[in-house]
C-alpha positions as CSV (number, residue, x, y, z in Angstrom):
1,X,0.0,0.0,0.0
2,X,2.9,2.4,0.8
3,X,4.6,1.8,-2.6
4,X,1.5,1.5,-4.8
5,X,1.4,5.1,-5.7
6,X,-2.3,5.3,-4.8
7,X,-3.3,2.4,-7.0
8,X,-5.1,-0.7,-5.7
9,X,-3.9,-3.1,-8.5
10,X,-0.6,-4.1,-6.7
11,X,-2.6,-4.8,-3.5
12,X,-5.1,-7.0,-5.3
13,X,-2.2,-8.9,-6.9
14,X,-0.5,-9.3,-3.5
15,X,-3.6,-10.7,-2.0
16,X,-4.1,-13.3,-4.7
17,X,-0.4,-14.2,-4.7
18,X,-0.6,-14.8,-0.9
19,X,-3.7,-17.0,-1.4
20,X,-2.0,-19.0,-4.2
21,X,1.2,-19.5,-2.1
22,X,-0.7,-20.6,1.0
23,X,-2.8,-23.1,-1.1
24,X,0.3,-24.5,-2.6
25,X,2.4,-24.7,0.6
26,X,-0.2,-25.3,3.4
27,X,-3.4,-26.3,1.5
28,X,-2.1,-29.5,0.0
29,X,-1.8,-28.0,-3.5
30,X,-5.5,-27.0,-3.7
31,X,-6.5,-25.1,-6.8
32,X,-8.2,-21.9,-5.6
33,X,-10.0,-19.0,-7.1
34,X,-10.5,-15.7,-5.3
35,X,-12.4,-12.4,-5.6
36,X,-12.8,-9.1,-3.9
37,X,-16.1,-7.3,-3.9
38,X,-16.9,-3.9,-2.4
39,X,-20.2,-2.5,-1.1
40,X,-21.7,0.4,-3.0
41,X,-24.9,2.4,-2.7
42,X,-27.4,1.0,-5.3
43,X,-28.0,3.6,-7.9
44,X,-28.7,1.1,-10.7
45,X,-32.0,-0.5,-9.7
46,X,-33.0,1.0,-6.4
47,X,-36.0,-1.3,-6.0
48,X,-33.6,-4.3,-5.5
49,X,-32.0,-3.0,-2.3
50,X,-30.0,-0.1,-0.9
51,X,-26.6,-1.7,-1.5
52,X,-24.8,-3.8,-4.0
53,X,-21.6,-5.7,-4.1
54,X,-19.4,-4.9,-7.1
55,X,-16.6,-7.4,-8.0
56,X,-13.5,-5.2,-8.3
57,X,-10.8,-7.9,-8.5
58,X,-10.7,-11.6,-9.3
59,X,-8.1,-14.3,-10.0
60,X,-7.5,-14.5,-13.8
61,X,-9.6,-17.6,-14.4
62,X,-12.8,-15.9,-13.1
63,X,-12.1,-12.4,-14.6
64,X,-14.3,-12.9,-17.7
65,X,-17.3,-13.8,-15.7
66,X,-17.0,-11.8,-12.5
67,X,-15.0,-8.6,-13.0
68,X,-17.1,-5.5,-12.6
69,X,-20.3,-7.6,-12.2
70,X,-22.9,-6.5,-9.6
71,X,-24.5,-8.7,-7.0
72,X,-27.9,-7.4,-5.8
73,X,-29.3,-8.2,-2.4
74,X,-32.2,-10.1,-3.9
75,X,-30.0,-12.5,-5.9
76,X,-29.1,-16.0,-4.9
77,X,-26.0,-16.3,-2.7
78,X,-24.5,-16.1,0.8
79,X,-22.6,-12.8,0.3
80,X,-25.1,-10.5,1.8
81,X,-25.6,-12.8,4.8
82,X,-21.9,-12.4,5.5
83,X,-22.1,-8.6,5.0
84,X,-25.0,-8.4,7.5
85,X,-23.6,-10.7,10.1
86,X,-20.0,-9.4,9.8
87,X,-18.8,-13.0,10.1
88,X,-17.2,-15.4,7.6
89,X,-19.5,-17.9,6.0
90,X,-18.0,-21.2,4.9
91,X,-19.8,-23.7,2.6
92,X,-17.7,-26.9,2.8
93,X,-19.6,-28.7,0.0
94,X,-21.1,-26.3,-2.5
95,X,-23.1,-28.9,-4.4
96,X,-25.1,-29.7,-1.2
97,X,-25.8,-26.0,-0.4
98,X,-28.1,-24.9,-3.2
99,X,-27.9,-21.1,-2.5
100,X,-24.6,-20.2,-4.3
101,X,-24.7,-17.7,-7.2
102,X,-22.5,-18.7,-10.1
103,X,-21.5,-16.1,-12.7
104,X,-20.0,-18.8,-14.9
105,X,-23.1,-20.9,-15.8
106,X,-20.9,-23.8,-17.0
107,X,-19.6,-24.1,-13.4
108,X,-23.2,-24.0,-12.1
109,X,-24.1,-27.1,-14.2
110,X,-20.9,-29.0,-13.2
111,X,-21.5,-28.4,-9.5
112,X,-25.2,-29.3,-9.4
113,X,-24.9,-32.3,-11.7
114,X,-22.4,-33.8,-9.3
115,X,-19.4,-33.6,-11.7
116,X,-17.5,-31.3,-9.4
117,X,-17.7,-30.2,-5.8
118,X,-15.7,-27.6,-3.9
119,X,-15.6,-25.4,-0.8
120,X,-16.5,-21.7,-0.7
121,X,-15.9,-19.1,1.9
122,X,-16.7,-15.4,2.1
123,X,-14.8,-13.3,4.6
124,X,-16.1,-9.7,5.4
125,X,-13.7,-6.8,4.9
126,X,-14.0,-4.4,7.8
127,X,-12.9,-0.8,8.5
128,X,-11.4,0.4,11.8
129,X,-14.9,0.8,13.2
130,X,-15.7,-2.8,12.4
131,X,-18.1,-1.8,9.6
132,X,-18.2,-4.2,6.6
133,X,-17.2,-2.5,3.4
134,X,-16.7,-5.6,1.2
135,X,-16.0,-9.3,0.9
136,X,-13.1,-11.6,0.1
137,X,-14.3,-14.7,-1.5
138,X,-12.2,-17.9,-2.0
139,X,-13.3,-21.2,-3.5
140,X,-11.9,-24.6,-4.7
141,X,-14.4,-25.1,-7.4
142,X,-11.7,-25.4,-10.1
143,X,-9.9,-28.1,-8.1
144,X,-10.3,-31.4,-9.9
145,X,-10.1,-33.4,-6.6
146,X,-13.3,-34.5,-5.1
147,X,-12.5,-33.4,-1.5
148,X,-11.1,-29.9,-1.6
149,X,-12.5,-28.5,1.6
150,X,-11.0,-25.6,3.6
151,X,-9.8,-26.5,7.1
152,X,-9.5,-24.3,10.2
153,X,-6.0,-23.0,9.7
154,X,-6.8,-22.0,6.1
155,X,-9.9,-20.1,7.2
156,X,-7.9,-18.3,9.9
157,X,-5.3,-17.4,7.3
158,X,-8.0,-16.0,5.0
159,X,-9.3,-13.9,7.9
160,X,-5.7,-12.5,8.3
161,X,-5.5,-11.8,4.6
162,X,-8.8,-9.9,4.8
163,X,-7.6,-7.9,7.7
164,X,-4.3,-7.0,6.0
165,X,-6.2,-6.1,2.8
166,X,-8.5,-3.8,4.8
167,X,-5.6,-2.0,6.3
168,X,-3.9,-1.6,2.9
169,X,-7.2,-0.5,1.2
170,X,-7.8,2.3,3.8
171,X,-4.2,3.4,3.5
172,X,-4.5,3.8,-0.2
173,X,-8.0,5.4,0.1
174,X,-6.6,8.1,2.5
175,X,-3.6,8.7,0.2
176,X,-6.0,9.1,-2.8
177,X,-8.2,11.6,-0.9
178,X,-5.1,13.5,0.3
179,X,-3.8,13.8,-3.3
180,X,-7.2,15.0,-4.5
181,X,-7.3,17.7,-1.7
182,X,-3.8,18.8,-2.5
183,X,-4.5,19.0,-6.2
184,X,-7.6,21.1,-5.7
185,X,-5.8,23.4,-3.4
């Protein structure tokens, strides 16, 4: 955050690299995907809720389906439950859950036909006042193994990554606001 020059791109990259390295070293070589979504005021379709989640960063394999997409509160999924509770939600076996929103419809068919299973977790991103401003989502749906479930130490690591991201995000946000103020002065 301190060397990014006010850009979030290096921070997004660092988050996903940390997730990849952890999955390789401590996750038994799991194949993971990740995404970061941020809460925004809903100005698109106000009848669908006050807030939306916009996907601002994803791992490369999910980018064509998720990047810049918007999740409304009335859509299928567990994301808003995590936002409202402020606690991580872990779905150990996605094909048994039934309430997961898939942007990639091919993946949706693979999961619910039993061809593939995986684990999914959303971890709230919080500011200093413990208010949720977004989510970090991680899944193993691209993992070809049948049992790719997250275990306790991985979930704790994801919570640590979310906390570090939140600190970096607010550092860059303050830097950007300071630069705007100095430019206008």
